[in-house]
Structures are given as C-alpha cells and as structure tokens.
N, C-alpha and C positions, 0 to 999 in steps of 0.2 A: 466389239463387234453387240453384245444383248445392248448396251448405251442406245450407241447408233440406232438399233433399229428403235428404241421404245424411246428414243427422240424424233426419229419418220414415221411414227404411230402419233404422237400428242401433236404433231404439227398436218398432219391429215384428219385428226378427229376435231384438227382448231378450224384447217377449210375448213371441211364439213360443216362446222358449224355457223360459220363463217357465211356460206351460200346461200344452208337454210333459212338464216338471217335475213339475207338482203330477200330471198325468193315469199315472206311471209311481209316485206315490206312491199313488194313490187303486187303481192297481191293486194296486199289491203291498200296503197294507193294506186290502186285498176277499179276499185271497190264502189258504188254510188253511195256507201254507207258506213261508215268506219267501223271496227268492232267496240263494241261495249268498256267501257271509260275513256276511249279514243272521240277528240275529236275536232275538223275542220277549224282551222281560225275564223273563219267569217262565222258557224256555228260555238265558238265557244263565247264569242264579242255578245253576241243574242241571250245567251244564257246568262254570263253576268251580268248582262239588261237586265234582263228581264227577274232577276236575283235580286237586285238592288226593291223593287217591288213587293216582292213576297213583305206577307202580313204575319204564318205562322211559318212552326216545320212541318204541317202538315203541304202547305206551301211550295215548301222549300225542296221538299221529298218529292212530291209531284212532278215538281220543276225537274229534277233530276232524272226523273223517273222516262219524263217525254224525251228528254236529251238521252239517253242511252245509258246515266253515268248515275252510278251507288253514288247515295247523299253524304257520306262521310267524307270519299270522295271530293264530292263537289266543295261540302268544307273546308278540308285541306288544304285543295288547290285555292279558294278564294281566304286562302289565311295572307295568301303570293299575291296574289293576280287577282286583278279588278282590272273593269271597263273605265273610260275616261269619263270623267262625268266631269259638269263646270255649275260654277258657283257661282248664281250670277250676282248675290250681293258684292262677290269681289272682283269686280270687272270695272275697270280701270279705262278713261278716256286720252287717249293721249296726242296733240297735237302739235307738228312740229316748227319748224319756222316759214314752215312753204304752205302750212297751211293741211297739210296732208294728217288725215288722222288714220287714225289704230284705236285698235282694243286689246288691250290685255288682260287676256282670263287664267284664270289660277282652274288647275286643277284639284279636286279632291278626291279625297277617298270613301266610299259613301257604303254602309252597310246596312242589310234588311232590317226596317222598323220592326222587327218580330214584337208579336205580343206573347206577355209571360203569364205564365199559369198561374194564380193564385187559391 
C-alpha cells in the first residue's frame, strides 16, 4: 500500500511541476520582453548580426547587456548559432538554356573581427 501512495505522490509532484513549468512559459510568452538570457527569434537574429561588427571585447559585453544577455552566454551560443551571411566574392551567376538568370550565393560563417590586446 505504501508503494502505491509513494507512486501517487511522485505523479502528483510531477504533474505539479508540469503545470508550474507551463504557467511560467505562458507568462514569459505573454510578456513583451523575455526574461534574462532569453530572446525572441527576431531579436536573436539582430543580436547575432550586430555581433559581427563588434571590434573589442567591451563591444561584445555592451551588446550582450543591451539585449539582456550574459556575455559568456552570448559567446557560448555564438559557437554553434549564427545569422546568415553571404560572401559576394563567392556568388555565381548561372544562365540556363531559356536565358533565365539566377544567382547562387554561398553562406559563410562570420565571427567578429576582435582586436587583440598587445
């Protein structure tokens, strides 16, 4: 009998955690501004694009702060996620037999050109 009660209590705890998690997600979704270290897709895209122009570590820290992120979290994220960039030197124009022209563009990974301290 004790095992059944223990299982029921565990299921109730799990259900309670599930409802709390859903409520927190709904609260964040209804908010105009996400919580710290959370961004909407559009803001993340803007942040990653702006990151490409950073010249110093201080620029990166200020940028992260502006978007409500920790600089370390931004750098950790930027190791695996980036906004698309196109290298115009790698563009190829193709004309098919109907004289329709199309351009093939190559996406490249761009990291910020940080100045190193000497």
